[in-house]
N, C-alpha and C positions, 0 to 999 in steps of 0.2 A: 420666100415671099410669105408674108403673114396674111392668114385669112381674116376677113371682116369679122369683128366682134359683134354679136347680135344681142340687142337688149330688149326686153320686154318691160313696159311700165304698166302696172295695174293700179290705177288710182282715179278716183272720181273727181279729184281737184284738178280742173283743167288748168290752172295756173302753174300749179307744180308740175304737171306733165309737160307743159311748154317749157318750162325752165331746164327740166331734165333733157328733154328732147334737144334743145338748142345746145345745151353742153355737150351731150353725147355726139350729136351730128358734127360738131365742131372738132371733135376728137375723132372723126372718121368711123364712129360706131353705126350700125344699122339699128334703127329704132322701131319699135311696134308698140302701139298704145291701145290700152283698153280702159274704158271707164266703169266696167263691171267685172266681177269675178268670173262669171260664166264666159263672157267673151275673152277675157285674159287666159282662162284655162283652155279654150279652143285654140287660141294663138299658140300657147305651149305645146299642144298636141301636133301643130303644123310645123314648127321650127325647132332646133335644137339651140336654146339660147345660151350665152356665156353668163348673162347677168339678168336678174329679175328684180325689179323694184316692186313691191306688193304693200299696198296699205292694208289695215286691219279693217276698218270700218267702210265697207262697200254697200252699195244700194241693194245688193242681192245676197249678202253673206259676209263672214269674216275671213280675211286673207289668212289670219293665224291658223285657221283650221285646215288649210290646204298646204302648209308649209312642208310637213313630212311628204306628203305626195308628190310635191314638186322635186324635193330631193331624191326621192326614189326613181322617179321619171328622168331626172336630169341630174345625176350625181355630181358632176363636174361644174354645175352652175353655180355662181355666186348669188346668194339671195339677200337682198336689202329689205328687212322688214321695217315699215315705216308706221310708227304709231305716235299719236298725240298724248298717249297715256302712260308713257314710261316715267318712273320716278326719277331715274338719273339723269344727269345732263351730259352724259357721255355715251357713245355706243356700247352696247353689250354684245359680245361675241357669244352666240349659242353654241356654235361649234366652228369647224374650220371654214365652212362656206356660208354661214348665216349670220347676219349682224343686224341687231335692232338699232334703228336710228329714231330718235325722237324728233318730232316736228316743233318747231321749223327746223328743216334740215339745212345743213351747210354743204354747199358745193365743194368747198375746200376739203371737208371731211369725206365727202364721196370720193373725190379725185385721189386723196391719199389711199383709201381703201382699195379702189380699182388698180391703181398702179402697184400697189403691193401684191393683190391677188394675180394680176397679169404677170408679174415678175416671176412669182412661184410657179405659175403654169408654165412659163417658158422653160424653167429649171427642171420641171417634173416630166414634162412631156417633150 
């Protein structure tokens, strides 16, 4: 039996959060949403997420500054760093579990990455 995948979305754009939440719940993921960096980090202290979507420009700080902390706290977690300021039109892989996605994001692209990571996770663990 597979455990429920937990996803944390940290983004102040409510429409984007709703879009991601709808997609994730449709795919049987447990979703936690925060519209601020501080609240999002509190959620991360309470649960062990499989995936984090984190925006850079948040009302109370920059998501980029917390990526390494999240990776240390949750080394198996996949991080989708969402930014409107990426120069490339394709996702950039920072390392094996952190990807930069440029806004506007594509649900198709997210789905492709999630399926890839979860297949790898099943093979490794």
